[in-house]
N, C-alpha and C positions, 0 to 999 in steps of 0.2 A: 091508718096503717103506719103512720110515722111513730106512733106511741108503742107499737108492738115491739117486744124485747126479743132479740135473738142472742143466744149465748151457747158456747160450747160446754159450759158447766151444767151440772145436773140440778142446779138451783139458781135462784135469783137473790142476790144479797138483800137482806132486810125485807124479804117478801117470802110468804109461804105458799107453796103450790096448793091450789084448791082441788081441782079435778084434772086428771089426765084425759084428754079428749081423743087424740089419735096420733099416729105417726104421719108426718107430712114429708113430702119430698119434691124436689124440683131438679130438672135436668136442663143443661144448655150445651150447645155444641157450636163451635166456630170453625169455619174452614180456613186453613192456612194455604194461601195460594202459592204458586210456583216461585214467585219473586221472594216471598217471605221464607220459603224453604231454602232458596239459594243463599239468602242472607244468613239463615241459621246454620247452614252447612259451612259457610265461610267462617262464621264465629266458632263453630266446633273445631275447625282446622287451626285457627290462630289462637284459640282460647278466649276465655272471658264470658261475660254474661250476655245473653241474647235479650235485648230490650224489646224486640218485636214479640217474642214468645211470652215474655213476662207481662207485657201489656195485654196480649190476647188472653192469657190466663186470668189476669185481674178482671178484665171485662166480663169474661165468662162466669167467673166466681160471683161477681156482683149481680149478674142476671139470675143466677141460682138463688141468691139471697132474696132478691125481689120476688121470685117465684114462691119461695117458702113463706114470705110475708103474705102474699095473696092467698095461698092455700089456708094459712092460719086464720086470716080475717074471715074467710068463708065459713070457717068453723066457730067463729066468735071467740077465738083464743086470745089470751093476753100476752102470751109468750111462746116461744119455741125454744126448748132446752135441749141439751145434749146434741147440738148441731155437729154433724161431721161431713167431711167432703171426701169424694173419691175422684181421682183424675185418671184419664186414659187417653190414648190416641187411637183413633179409628182410621181405617183405610191407609195402612202403612206400606202397602205394596208398591205404590207409585208416588209420583210427585203430588204435592198438595194434600197433606193429611188433614184430618179433622180432630181438633182438640175437644174433648168431652169432659164435662164436669158434672157431677151429681152431688146434691146436698140432701141430707135428711135430718130429721129431728123429731122431737115429741111436742105436739101442741098441747098447752095446758092453760087452765085459768089460774089466776093468782088471787089469793085472799086480800082484802083491803088492808093497807098498812095500819099498824097500831101505833 
């Protein structure tokens, strides 16, 4: 799984796509508790970057990438190309929203390098 290539590009440098296998996707969500929301609201009030939210997004994005790798390995793919992310917040009506990240891409095989 460590050798699997993930890229936002439609190709892999110095490699040729052999076969397109399938679209793969992964989703991850992380709850933002009330204390994190209070910290974020304070940060919004005084300005600046919210390290709490940035770290939560980073962790959630990493979980999505791991999920993409797992799905691609199941399909015996060599790479996932054209990876894209979508971000959203669920449950925004009350305290403690949920950050949601979805990632998708195309699982492919690669021809042997020449």
